[in-house]
Structures are given as C-alpha cells and as structure tokens.
C-alpha positions as CSV (number, residue, x, y, z in Angstrom):
1,X,46.7,-2.1,-10.3
2,X,48.0,-1.3,-13.7
3,X,47.8,2.2,-15.3
4,X,45.5,1.0,-18.1
5,X,43.1,-0.4,-15.5
6,X,43.1,2.8,-13.6
7,X,42.7,4.9,-16.8
8,X,39.8,2.6,-17.9
9,X,38.1,3.0,-14.5
10,X,38.4,6.8,-14.7
11,X,37.0,6.8,-18.2
12,X,34.1,4.7,-17.1
13,X,33.4,7.0,-14.1
14,X,33.5,10.2,-16.4
15,X,31.3,8.7,-19.1
16,X,28.8,7.4,-16.5
17,X,28.7,10.8,-14.8
18,X,27.9,12.6,-18.0
19,X,25.1,10.2,-19.1
20,X,23.5,9.8,-15.7
21,X,23.4,13.5,-15.1
22,X,22.2,14.1,-18.7
23,X,19.4,11.6,-18.3
24,X,18.3,13.0,-14.9
25,X,18.3,16.5,-16.3
26,X,16.1,15.4,-19.2
27,X,13.5,14.2,-16.6
28,X,13.6,17.2,-14.3
29,X,14.5,20.2,-16.4
30,X,11.6,21.6,-18.3
31,X,13.9,23.8,-20.3
32,X,16.0,20.9,-21.4
33,X,12.9,18.8,-22.1
34,X,11.5,21.6,-24.3
35,X,14.8,21.8,-26.3
36,X,14.7,18.0,-26.8
37,X,11.0,18.1,-27.8
38,X,11.7,21.0,-30.2
39,X,14.1,18.9,-32.3
40,X,11.3,17.8,-34.5
41,X,11.6,14.1,-33.7
42,X,8.5,11.8,-34.0
43,X,6.8,11.1,-30.7
44,X,9.1,13.6,-28.9
45,X,7.6,13.0,-25.4
46,X,8.1,9.2,-25.6
47,X,11.6,9.6,-27.1
48,X,12.5,12.1,-24.3
49,X,11.7,9.5,-21.7
50,X,13.3,6.6,-23.6
51,X,16.5,8.6,-24.1
52,X,16.6,9.7,-20.5
53,X,16.1,6.2,-19.1
54,X,18.6,4.7,-21.5
55,X,21.2,7.4,-20.4
56,X,20.5,6.7,-16.8
57,X,20.4,2.9,-17.0
58,X,23.4,2.5,-19.3
59,X,25.3,5.1,-17.3
60,X,24.7,3.1,-14.1
61,X,25.8,-0.1,-15.9
62,X,29.0,1.6,-17.0
63,X,29.6,3.0,-13.5
64,X,29.3,-0.4,-11.8
65,X,31.2,-2.1,-14.6
66,X,28.4,-4.5,-15.7
67,X,27.7,-5.2,-19.4
68,X,29.7,-2.2,-20.4
69,X,30.2,-3.4,-24.0
70,X,26.4,-3.6,-24.4
71,X,25.6,-0.5,-22.4
72,X,27.7,1.8,-24.6
73,X,25.9,0.7,-27.8
74,X,22.7,2.7,-27.3
75,X,24.8,5.6,-25.9
76,X,26.8,5.7,-29.2
77,X,23.5,5.9,-31.0
78,X,22.3,8.7,-28.8
79,X,25.6,10.6,-29.4
80,X,25.5,10.2,-33.2
81,X,21.9,11.4,-33.2
82,X,22.8,14.4,-31.0
83,X,25.6,15.3,-33.4
84,X,23.4,14.9,-36.5
85,X,20.4,16.8,-35.0
86,X,22.0,19.6,-33.0
87,X,25.6,20.1,-34.2
88,X,25.6,19.2,-38.0
89,X,23.4,22.3,-38.8
90,X,26.3,24.4,-37.5
91,X,28.2,23.4,-40.6
92,X,26.4,26.2,-42.5
93,X,28.5,28.6,-40.3
94,X,31.7,26.8,-41.2
95,X,33.8,23.9,-40.0
96,X,35.4,25.8,-37.1
97,X,32.0,26.8,-35.5
98,X,30.8,23.2,-36.0
99,X,34.0,21.7,-34.5
100,X,33.7,24.0,-31.5
101,X,30.0,23.3,-30.9
102,X,30.5,19.5,-31.4
103,X,33.7,19.1,-29.4
104,X,32.2,17.6,-26.3
105,X,29.9,15.3,-28.2
106,X,32.8,14.1,-30.3
107,X,34.9,13.5,-27.2
108,X,32.1,11.5,-25.6
109,X,31.7,9.5,-28.8
110,X,35.4,8.7,-28.8
111,X,35.3,7.7,-25.1
112,X,32.3,5.4,-25.8
113,X,34.2,3.7,-28.6
114,X,37.2,3.3,-26.3
115,X,35.0,1.7,-23.6
116,X,33.4,-0.6,-26.2
117,X,36.8,-1.8,-27.6
118,X,38.3,-2.3,-24.1
119,X,35.3,-4.1,-22.5
120,X,35.0,-7.8,-22.4
121,X,31.1,-7.7,-22.3
C-alpha cells in the first residue's frame, strides 16, 4: 500500500465524515435547519432537504469509493454556495475575520478538488 493511496483514503474518510454528518444534522437539528432556511434562498424547505440528501448520498459514495469524481461535483457547488452566502458577508469586517470564518469551508473545498483530481471516476 503506497503512501499516496493511504493519504487519499484518509482524505476520502474525512470528507465523507464531514458531509454525512452535515447532511444528517440538517435533517435532525431544528436550529441548523432554521439557520439554513434563514439564508434567504428560494424554496428554502425544499433546498434544505435537497442539500441534506446530496451531502449524505455523495458522502456515502465518497466513503465507499464509488463514483468519487462525480460525487464531489455537487459538494463543490454546496461549498461554493456556503462560502458566498455565509462567509463572504464577513468581508465587511475585513479580510482576516473573513479568512478565519471561512477557513474550514476553504479547506473542505480544497480537499474536494483534490479528490476530484485524483479520482478515476
């Protein structure tokens, strides 16, 4: 087993964990659901469920190493939307507060791009 295979596997497990738990929490946490619904998106109830199910299904696909290249595409879209909707407004406080608040979203986005580029399909 090569180091790059092992590192790739750990990245897959970490990314899958984040998205599966995030999707499940969107379905079972009223507080998190209210935050999501309060973002001002059209059809917030429907988008909440679509986002949650995408996170869970794509997370599971990444976990079991099936269609990883295709599974990360909607998750990249979700992360870009999360940064634009919830972190970009922090720029009015300056670049450092924005960088701090967006740090985990940016790391997840980088890991998703790494999975996309290293996956066969």
